C-alpha positions as CSV (number, residue, x, y, z in Angstrom):
1,X,0.0,0.0,0.1
2,X,1.3,3.5,-1.0
3,X,2.2,5.8,1.9
4,X,1.6,8.9,-0.3
5,X,-1.0,11.1,1.2
6,X,-4.2,11.8,-0.7
7,X,-4.2,15.1,-2.4
8,X,-6.1,17.8,-0.7
9,X,-9.7,18.2,-1.9
10,X,-10.1,21.5,-3.6
11,X,-12.8,23.8,-2.3
12,X,-15.6,24.7,-4.8
13,X,-18.4,27.2,-5.4
14,X,-21.7,25.5,-4.6
15,X,-23.4,26.9,-7.6
16,X,-22.7,28.5,-11.0
17,X,-24.7,31.5,-9.7
18,X,-22.2,32.0,-6.8
19,X,-19.2,31.8,-9.3
20,X,-20.7,34.3,-11.6
21,X,-21.4,36.8,-8.9
22,X,-17.9,36.3,-7.5
23,X,-16.3,36.8,-11.0
24,X,-18.5,39.9,-11.5
25,X,-17.3,41.2,-8.1
26,X,-13.7,40.8,-9.1
27,X,-14.2,42.4,-12.6
28,X,-16.4,45.3,-11.4
29,X,-13.9,47.5,-9.5
30,X,-12.7,51.1,-9.1
31,X,-11.7,51.3,-12.7
32,X,-15.3,50.8,-13.9
33,X,-16.5,53.8,-12.0
34,X,-13.5,56.2,-12.3
35,X,-11.7,55.2,-15.4
36,X,-14.1,54.1,-18.1
37,X,-16.4,57.2,-18.3
38,X,-13.4,59.4,-19.0
39,X,-11.7,57.0,-21.4
40,X,-15.0,57.0,-23.4
41,X,-15.3,60.8,-23.4
42,X,-11.7,61.3,-24.4
43,X,-11.8,58.8,-27.2
44,X,-14.7,59.7,-29.4
45,X,-17.6,59.7,-27.1
46,X,-20.5,57.6,-28.5
47,X,-18.2,56.5,-31.3
48,X,-15.9,54.8,-28.8
49,X,-18.7,52.2,-28.2
50,X,-17.6,50.6,-31.6
51,X,-13.9,49.9,-30.8
52,X,-15.0,49.1,-27.2
53,X,-17.4,46.5,-28.4
54,X,-14.9,45.1,-30.9
55,X,-12.3,44.9,-28.2
56,X,-14.7,43.1,-25.8
57,X,-15.5,40.5,-28.5
58,X,-11.9,40.1,-29.9
59,X,-9.8,40.4,-26.7
60,X,-11.8,40.5,-23.4
61,X,-14.1,37.6,-23.8
62,X,-11.5,35.3,-25.6
63,X,-8.9,35.9,-22.9
64,X,-11.4,35.4,-20.2
65,X,-12.2,32.0,-21.8
66,X,-8.5,31.2,-21.8
67,X,-8.2,31.8,-18.1
68,X,-11.3,29.8,-17.4
69,X,-9.9,26.9,-19.4
70,X,-6.6,26.9,-17.7
71,X,-8.0,27.1,-14.2
72,X,-10.8,24.6,-14.7
73,X,-8.7,22.1,-16.7
74,X,-5.8,22.1,-14.5
75,X,-7.5,22.6,-11.1
76,X,-5.0,24.9,-9.4
77,X,-3.9,28.4,-8.5
78,X,-1.8,30.1,-11.3
79,X,1.6,28.5,-10.5
80,X,0.1,25.0,-10.0
81,X,-2.2,25.2,-13.0
82,X,0.7,26.4,-15.3
83,X,3.0,23.7,-13.9
84,X,0.4,21.0,-14.5
85,X,0.3,22.3,-18.0
86,X,4.1,22.1,-18.4
87,X,6.8,22.6,-15.8
88,X,8.5,25.2,-17.8
89,X,5.3,27.4,-17.7
90,X,5.2,27.6,-13.9
91,X,7.1,31.0,-13.5
92,X,4.2,32.7,-15.4
93,X,1.9,31.7,-12.6
94,X,4.3,33.0,-10.0
95,X,4.5,36.3,-12.0
96,X,0.7,36.6,-12.0
97,X,0.6,35.9,-8.3
98,X,3.3,38.5,-7.5
99,X,1.4,41.1,-9.5
100,X,-1.6,40.4,-7.4
101,X,0.5,40.7,-4.2
102,X,1.7,44.1,-5.1
103,X,-1.7,45.3,-6.3
104,X,-3.4,44.0,-3.2
105,X,-1.1,46.0,-0.8
106,X,-1.9,49.4,-2.4
107,X,-5.4,48.7,-3.7
108,X,-6.7,48.4,0.0
109,X,-5.7,51.9,0.9
110,X,-8.0,53.4,-1.8
111,X,-10.9,51.5,-0.2
112,X,-9.9,53.1,3.1
113,X,-10.0,56.5,1.6
114,X,-13.4,55.7,0.0
115,X,-14.8,54.6,3.3
116,X,-13.6,57.7,5.0
117,X,-15.0,59.9,2.3
118,X,-18.4,58.1,2.7
119,X,-18.6,59.3,6.3
120,X,-17.3,62.8,5.2
121,X,-20.1,63.1,2.8
122,X,-22.6,63.5,5.6
123,X,-21.0,66.7,6.7
124,X,-19.1,67.7,3.4
125,X,-16.1,67.6,5.7
126,X,-13.7,68.3,2.9
127,X,-14.7,72.0,3.1
128,X,-14.8,74.5,0.2
129,X,-11.6,73.4,-1.4
130,X,-11.7,69.6,-1.9
131,X,-8.3,69.6,-3.6
132,X,-6.5,71.3,-0.9
133,X,-8.2,69.1,1.6
134,X,-7.3,65.8,-0.1
135,X,-3.6,66.6,-0.5
136,X,-3.2,68.7,2.6
137,X,-5.5,67.8,5.6
138,X,-6.5,64.2,4.5
139,X,-3.3,62.7,3.0
140,X,-0.8,65.2,4.4
141,X,1.1,64.6,1.3
142,X,4.9,65.1,1.3
143,X,6.3,67.8,-1.0
144,X,8.3,65.3,-3.0
145,X,8.4,61.5,-3.6
146,X,10.3,59.4,-1.2
147,X,9.8,56.8,1.6
148,X,8.8,58.4,4.8
149,X,7.3,56.5,7.7
150,X,5.3,59.5,8.9
151,X,1.9,57.9,9.4
152,X,-1.5,59.6,8.8
153,X,-3.2,57.8,11.7
154,X,-6.8,58.2,10.7
155,X,-6.1,56.4,7.4
156,X,-3.9,53.9,9.2
157,X,-6.8,52.9,11.4
158,X,-9.3,52.5,8.6
159,X,-6.8,50.7,6.4
160,X,-6.2,48.2,9.4
161,X,-10.0,47.6,9.5
162,X,-10.1,47.0,5.7
163,X,-7.5,44.3,6.1
164,X,-9.2,42.7,9.1
165,X,-12.5,42.4,7.2
166,X,-10.7,41.1,4.0
167,X,-8.8,38.4,6.0
168,X,-12.0,37.4,7.8
169,X,-13.9,37.0,4.5
170,X,-11.1,35.0,3.0
171,X,-10.7,32.8,6.1
172,X,-14.4,31.8,5.8
173,X,-13.7,30.0,2.5
174,X,-14.7,30.0,-1.1
175,X,-18.4,29.5,-0.6
176,X,-19.0,31.0,2.9
177,X,-16.6,33.9,2.4
178,X,-15.8,34.9,-1.2
179,X,-19.2,33.8,-2.6
180,X,-21.2,35.4,0.2
181,X,-19.4,38.7,-0.1
182,X,-20.3,39.0,-3.7
183,X,-23.8,37.7,-3.2
184,X,-24.4,40.5,-0.7
185,X,-22.3,43.4,-2.2
186,X,-22.8,43.1,-5.9
187,X,-26.7,43.5,-5.8
188,X,-26.2,46.3,-3.2
189,X,-23.6,48.0,-5.6
190,X,-26.0,47.9,-8.6
191,X,-28.9,49.2,-6.6
192,X,-26.8,52.0,-5.1
193,X,-25.5,53.1,-8.5
194,X,-28.9,52.9,-10.1
195,X,-30.2,55.2,-7.4
196,X,-27.3,57.5,-7.9
197,X,-28.0,57.6,-11.7
198,X,-31.7,58.3,-11.2
199,X,-30.8,61.3,-8.9
200,X,-28.1,62.4,-11.2
201,X,-30.4,62.5,-14.2
202,X,-32.7,65.0,-12.2
203,X,-29.9,67.6,-11.7
204,X,-29.8,70.6,-13.8
205,X,-27.3,70.2,-16.6
206,X,-27.4,66.4,-16.5
207,X,-28.3,66.3,-20.2
208,X,-25.2,68.5,-21.0
209,X,-22.9,66.0,-19.4
210,X,-24.6,63.0,-21.2
211,X,-24.5,64.9,-24.6
212,X,-20.7,65.5,-24.0
213,X,-20.1,61.8,-23.2
214,X,-22.2,60.1,-25.9
215,X,-22.1,62.6,-28.7
216,X,-20.2,60.6,-31.3
217,X,-17.0,61.9,-32.9
218,X,-16.8,59.5,-35.9
219,X,-13.4,60.9,-36.9
220,X,-11.9,59.3,-33.7
221,X,-12.4,55.9,-35.4
222,X,-9.5,56.7,-37.7
223,X,-6.9,57.2,-34.9
224,X,-5.1,54.0,-33.8
225,X,-4.8,55.5,-30.3
226,X,-8.6,55.2,-29.8
227,X,-8.6,51.5,-30.7
228,X,-5.6,51.0,-28.4
229,X,-7.5,52.7,-25.6
230,X,-10.4,50.4,-26.1
231,X,-8.4,47.3,-25.8
232,X,-6.6,48.7,-22.7
233,X,-9.9,49.4,-21.1
234,X,-11.5,46.1,-21.8
235,X,-8.3,44.2,-20.8
236,X,-7.9,45.9,-17.4
237,X,-11.6,46.0,-16.5
238,X,-12.2,42.3,-16.8
239,X,-9.6,41.0,-14.3
240,X,-8.1,38.8,-17.0
241,X,-4.5,37.5,-17.3
242,X,-3.3,38.1,-13.7
243,X,-4.4,34.9,-12.1
244,X,-7.9,35.8,-10.6
245,X,-10.0,34.1,-13.2
246,X,-7.7,31.0,-13.3
247,X,-8.1,30.7,-9.5
248,X,-11.8,31.3,-9.5
249,X,-12.4,28.8,-12.4
250,X,-10.3,26.2,-10.4
251,X,-13.1,26.2,-7.8
252,X,-15.9,25.3,-10.3
253,X,-17.7,22.0,-10.3
254,X,-17.1,19.4,-13.1
255,X,-20.1,20.2,-15.3
256,X,-20.1,24.0,-15.4
257,X,-20.8,26.0,-18.6
258,X,-17.6,27.9,-18.8
259,X,-18.3,30.0,-21.9
260,X,-22.0,30.7,-20.9
261,X,-20.6,31.9,-17.5
262,X,-17.9,34.0,-19.2
263,X,-20.4,35.8,-21.5
264,X,-22.6,36.7,-18.4
265,X,-19.6,38.1,-16.5
266,X,-18.2,40.0,-19.5
267,X,-21.4,41.7,-20.5
268,X,-22.3,42.3,-16.8
269,X,-19.0,44.1,-16.4
270,X,-19.5,46.2,-19.5
271,X,-23.1,47.0,-18.5
272,X,-22.0,48.3,-15.2
273,X,-19.3,50.5,-16.9
274,X,-22.0,52.0,-19.1
275,X,-24.2,52.7,-15.9
276,X,-21.2,54.3,-14.3
277,X,-20.7,56.5,-17.3
278,X,-24.3,57.7,-17.2
279,X,-24.1,58.5,-13.5
280,X,-20.6,60.1,-13.5
281,X,-21.3,62.4,-16.6
282,X,-24.8,63.4,-15.5
283,X,-23.2,64.6,-12.3
284,X,-20.4,66.3,-14.2
285,X,-22.8,68.0,-16.5
286,X,-24.4,69.5,-13.4
287,X,-21.1,70.7,-12.1
288,X,-20.3,72.3,-15.5
289,X,-23.6,74.2,-15.5
290,X,-23.3,75.2,-11.9
291,X,-19.7,76.5,-12.2
292,X,-20.0,77.8,-15.7
293,X,-17.0,75.7,-16.7
294,X,-16.8,73.5,-19.9
295,X,-17.2,69.7,-19.4
296,X,-13.7,69.4,-20.6
297,X,-12.4,71.3,-17.6
298,X,-14.4,69.3,-15.0
299,X,-14.0,65.8,-16.5
300,X,-11.3,63.6,-15.3
301,X,-10.5,60.1,-14.1
302,X,-8.8,58.3,-11.3
303,X,-8.2,59.7,-7.8
304,X,-8.8,63.3,-9.1
305,X,-12.4,62.4,-10.3
306,X,-13.3,60.5,-7.1
307,X,-11.7,62.7,-4.3
308,X,-11.7,66.2,-5.9
309,X,-14.3,66.6,-8.6
310,X,-17.1,64.7,-6.9
311,X,-16.7,66.4,-3.6
312,X,-16.8,69.7,-5.5
313,X,-20.0,68.6,-7.1
314,X,-21.5,67.5,-3.8
315,X,-20.8,71.0,-2.4
316,X,-22.9,72.5,-5.2
317,X,-25.8,70.0,-5.0
318,X,-27.4,71.2,-1.7
319,X,-29.2,68.5,0.3
320,X,-28.9,66.0,-2.7
321,X,-25.3,66.3,-2.4
322,X,-25.1,64.3,0.7
323,X,-27.2,61.4,-0.9
324,X,-24.9,61.5,-4.0
325,X,-21.7,61.5,-1.9
326,X,-22.8,58.6,0.2
327,X,-24.0,56.6,-2.7
328,X,-20.9,57.3,-4.8
329,X,-18.2,56.7,-2.2
330,X,-20.1,53.6,-0.7
331,X,-20.2,52.2,-4.3
332,X,-16.4,52.6,-4.5
333,X,-16.0,50.7,-1.2
334,X,-18.2,47.9,-2.4
335,X,-16.7,47.7,-5.9
336,X,-13.2,47.9,-4.5
337,X,-13.7,45.3,-1.7
338,X,-15.0,42.5,-3.9
339,X,-12.1,43.1,-6.2
340,X,-9.6,43.1,-3.2
341,X,-10.9,39.8,-2.0
342,X,-10.3,38.3,-5.4
343,X,-6.8,39.7,-5.7
344,X,-5.7,38.4,-2.2
345,X,-7.4,35.0,-2.9
346,X,-5.0,34.4,-5.7
347,X,-2.0,34.7,-3.2
348,X,-3.8,32.6,-0.5
349,X,-4.7,29.8,-3.1
350,X,-1.1,29.8,-4.3
351,X,0.4,29.4,-0.7
352,X,-2.2,26.7,0.1
353,X,-1.2,24.8,-3.1
354,X,2.5,25.3,-2.5
355,X,2.7,24.4,1.2
356,X,-0.4,22.2,1.8
357,X,-1.6,24.6,4.6
358,X,-5.3,24.8,5.5
359,X,-7.5,27.8,4.5
360,X,-7.2,29.7,7.9
361,X,-3.4,29.5,8.5
362,X,-2.7,30.3,4.8
363,X,-5.1,33.3,4.9
364,X,-3.6,34.5,8.1
365,X,-0.1,34.2,6.9
366,X,-0.8,35.9,3.5
367,X,-3.3,38.5,4.8
368,X,-1.0,39.4,7.7
369,X,2.1,39.8,5.4
370,X,0.1,41.9,2.9
371,X,-1.4,44.0,5.7
372,X,1.9,44.8,7.3
373,X,3.5,45.9,4.1
374,X,0.3,47.9,3.2
375,X,0.2,49.6,6.7
376,X,3.9,50.4,6.6
377,X,3.9,52.1,3.2
378,X,0.6,53.5,2.1
379,X,-1.1,55.4,5.0
380,X,1.9,57.7,5.1
381,X,2.8,61.2,3.9
382,X,4.5,59.6,0.8
383,X,2.0,56.8,0.3
384,X,0.2,58.3,-2.7
385,X,3.5,58.6,-4.6
386,X,4.3,54.9,-3.9
387,X,0.7,53.9,-5.0
388,X,0.8,55.9,-8.1
389,X,4.2,54.5,-9.3
390,X,3.3,50.9,-8.3
391,X,0.0,51.2,-10.2
392,X,1.6,52.6,-13.3
393,X,4.4,50.1,-13.6
394,X,3.4,46.8,-11.8
395,X,-0.3,47.0,-12.8
396,X,-0.1,48.6,-16.4
397,X,3.2,46.9,-17.5
398,X,3.2,43.9,-15.4
399,X,-0.2,42.6,-16.3
400,X,0.2,43.2,-20.0
401,X,3.6,41.5,-20.0
402,X,2.4,38.5,-18.1
403,X,-0.6,38.3,-20.5
404,X,1.6,38.3,-23.6
405,X,3.9,35.6,-22.0
406,X,0.9,33.5,-21.1
407,X,-0.7,33.6,-24.5
408,X,2.6,33.2,-26.6
409,X,3.7,30.2,-24.3
410,X,0.4,28.4,-24.3
411,X,-0.2,28.9,-28.1
412,X,3.3,28.5,-29.6
413,X,5.7,26.8,-27.1
414,X,3.2,24.4,-25.5
415,X,0.6,24.2,-28.4
416,X,-2.2,23.7,-25.8
417,X,-4.9,25.8,-27.3
418,X,-6.7,22.8,-29.0
419,X,-6.6,20.9,-25.7
420,X,-8.0,23.8,-23.9
421,X,-10.6,24.3,-26.5
422,X,-11.6,20.6,-26.3
423,X,-12.0,20.8,-22.6
424,X,-14.2,24.0,-22.6
425,X,-16.3,22.6,-25.5
426,X,-17.0,19.5,-23.4
427,X,-18.8,21.3,-20.8
428,X,-20.0,24.6,-22.5
429,X,-22.9,25.8,-24.5
430,X,-20.9,28.3,-26.7
431,X,-18.0,26.4,-28.4
432,X,-14.5,27.6,-29.2
433,X,-12.9,27.1,-32.6
434,X,-10.4,28.5,-35.1
435,X,-11.4,32.0,-34.5
436,X,-10.6,31.8,-30.8
437,X,-7.2,30.3,-31.8
438,X,-6.6,33.3,-34.0
439,X,-7.6,35.9,-31.4
440,X,-5.8,34.4,-28.5
441,X,-2.7,33.2,-30.3
442,X,-2.4,36.2,-32.7
443,X,-4.6,39.3,-32.5
444,X,-4.7,40.0,-28.8
445,X,-1.0,39.4,-28.1
446,X,-0.1,41.6,-31.0
447,X,-2.3,44.5,-29.7
448,X,-1.0,44.0,-26.2
449,X,2.5,44.1,-27.5
450,X,1.9,47.4,-29.2
451,X,0.4,48.7,-25.9
452,X,3.4,47.4,-23.9
453,X,6.2,48.8,-26.2
454,X,4.6,52.2,-26.4
455,X,4.2,52.4,-22.6
456,X,7.7,51.2,-22.0
457,X,9.2,53.7,-24.5
458,X,7.2,56.5,-23.1
459,X,8.2,55.8,-19.5
460,X,11.9,55.3,-20.5
461,X,12.1,58.5,-22.5
462,X,9.9,60.8,-20.4
463,X,9.9,59.3,-16.9
464,X,6.7,59.1,-15.0
465,X,4.8,62.1,-13.5
466,X,8.1,64.0,-13.1
467,X,9.1,61.7,-10.3
468,X,12.9,61.4,-9.6
469,X,14.7,58.8,-11.6
470,X,15.7,56.8,-8.6
471,X,12.2,56.6,-7.3
472,X,10.7,55.3,-10.6
473,X,13.8,53.1,-10.8
474,X,13.2,51.4,-7.5
475,X,9.4,51.3,-7.2
476,X,8.6,51.1,-10.9
477,X,11.2,49.4,-13.1
478,X,13.0,47.7,-10.2
479,X,9.7,46.3,-8.7
480,X,8.4,45.2,-12.1
481,X,11.8,43.3,-12.8
482,X,12.0,41.9,-9.3
483,X,8.6,40.1,-9.7
484,X,10.1,38.3,-12.8
485,X,13.2,37.2,-10.9
486,X,11.2,36.1,-7.9
487,X,8.8,34.1,-10.2
488,X,11.8,32.3,-11.6
489,X,13.2,31.5,-8.2
490,X,9.8,30.4,-6.7
491,X,9.4,27.9,-9.5
492,X,12.6,26.1,-8.3
493,X,11.3,25.5,-4.8
494,X,9.8,22.2,-4.0
495,X,6.0,21.7,-3.5
496,X,4.8,20.3,-0.3
497,X,3.0,17.4,-1.9
498,X,4.6,16.5,-5.2
499,X,1.9,13.8,-5.8
500,X,-0.5,16.7,-6.3
501,X,1.5,17.8,-9.4
502,X,0.5,14.5,-10.9
503,X,-3.0,14.4,-9.6
504,X,-5.4,13.2,-12.3
505,X,-8.4,15.6,-12.7
506,X,-11.7,14.1,-11.8
507,X,-13.5,15.1,-15.0
508,X,-14.4,12.1,-17.2
509,X,-13.4,14.2,-20.3
510,X,-9.9,14.8,-19.0
511,X,-6.9,12.4,-19.9
512,X,-3.8,14.2,-18.8
513,X,-0.8,12.0,-18.7
514,X,1.9,11.9,-16.2
515,X,4.3,13.4,-18.7
516,X,2.0,16.4,-19.3
517,X,1.6,17.0,-15.6
518,X,5.3,16.6,-14.6
């Protein structure tokens, strides 16, 4: 009788509905609310919907299917799934996990800010000058980038609370934690934003904002940059290619419609982006009319839109401003929290697979380490500089680089696309064929390579945001390169239970040989 221990049974979502809501919770994040509206406005308005839809169909959905196929077929976190596919591919999974680790430690602080601004909305506590309040009283931002351990204690306290809730949710497990968080927060998020949109539509000037957003500039379709922007938006908004959907798909039951689920998630994500665009630009239209300032001067994205423009709008909106503020910032909290849970789960799942630890100790170890780093670096007077640089390099460059590596290796080095397509087609309603091979193996990597090269050249020539070269070198280029080196080193370390690397999948339609899994 063999003394080899039986491989650990993998957790699972109890229903397809739970998985879909969890996947939507991951996809719908801060970028849907504060990035998409401005990207659409700045790239042709209504005309942008054409490249956006093309990008969704030719990049977002096909890559989402690829992630689902890898996770469901090889039943593991990214490093384990890629290793089961081929041992040489394992570093790609560690690279994706490292990206999630870095994003998680700074993403949490934005949720803390949004939570604090939800409370501030009741009294409009940012005063008459929201910009001065944000960078002065609230963040106490240092005059120049650097690393200072001068803590802003209110943010520190709320950030600690964010991590405690995140760790508690993940410790509860896939169904009782991740799924239940999404089952509660996603409907609440949709209802909150629907109410916000209805209120926004009643404001004077709302039609001006919507006209500015959706009035088509058909000439924009002739500019390559508009199409690149569409692919970039779709790619980053769907949570593809950095391990989340691989991890979530590995928790699916045997007979789950992968492509049907993927279509629901993709179109739900895009639907929420459009809903966010309606709400944001209706409110910006009101601000434009109230201040006598053109839309082009009040429209923006990211932190500036959320924590400067919206408080300024709330100041002008009278009693309704309080309602708008609470709904808007609470929506940021809910969207951000479900995404944070999915990001940290990639790291937790990887540690569990690598070490054989149980759910609770792995969550405490991972969550504790991420929380400590997050609390040391980001609720400080230099935290915003660190956040901005990490996001620009590790998020933008890292995710695109890992995606290209994944698609090129899976398509050309390993030639696994036909096997993955057969697996998906055996359980799904919408089947994959030659068009999927072309998009995943050719079109999408080519577009992403164009994005990556342009971004790298721009940052290499012009720097980033005028920050010192050493700062970008350490926390931008250096951190991005370090993740690749760490991924290679981690792939050399032994797995706790080497028999799990050769574990046969339980699906009747899978016939993976020992050689393929080694």
